[in-house]
N, C-alpha and C positions, 0 to 999 in steps of 0.2 A: 734896450728892447723891452717892450712890457711883458709882464708875466701872462702866461695863458691860462685860461680858466680849466681846471682839472676836469677831465673827461668823465662821462657817466661811468665807465669801468672803473676809473680811480675812485670815484665817490663810493662805489658799491664795495670795492676793496676796503676802503677805509671804515665803512659802517660795519662790515664783517669783522675786521679786526677789533674795532671798538666794542662790539658786542661780546667777542671772546674774551678780551681783557676785563670788561664789566662783569661778565660771569665768573670768571676767575677770581676776581676781588669778592664778589658776593658769595660764592660757594667756598672760599678758602682753598682752592686748588692750586697746587704748584704746576709749573710748565711740564715738569717730568711725568706727573700724573696724567696731564692731558694728552701727553705723547704716547703714554701707554694706552690710554682709553682710545686714541686714534689708531692704534696698533701700528705705529711707525717708530724709528728710532727718534732720539733727541735731536740729532743733526737734521734729519729730514723734516721734523716739525718746525725748527727754526727756519729751515729753507722755505717752507710753506708760509710761515709769518711774513717772510720778506717778500715773497710773490704769491698772494692769497689765491690768484686765479689757478694755481697748481693744486688746490686741494681737491681731493677726490671726494665723491658723494659717501662712500663708506667712512672715510676719515671724519667728515662732517657729522655723520650720524653719531659715532662714537663720542665725539666733542659734545654734541647737543645733548646726549643721554647722561653724560658725566656733569655737565653743567645746569641739567634740568632746565633746558631752554628747548622749546619747539624748534624743530629744524627750519621751518619756514621763517620764523622770527630770527633765527640765527643768521640765515642767509640774506634776509632783506635788511635786517638791523633796525627793524620798526618794533617798537614796545607792543606788548600784547594789550 
């Protein structure tokens, strides 16, 4: 059976994760620090990484501030 093309939602989730991971590398931020910035426990943060559609707006705001990435750029995954 052939592989299906990833849905638009899957592509957006992948772009969000890629932007977060790139920002972490660039800013030298550890996952625990990012969980603290999002005001969630570490386990919840990793759950959100497994299913990015579950991120809440307030969590994404904290992450964007910590990584110094505009919220819109973080969500869309497009470079500024």
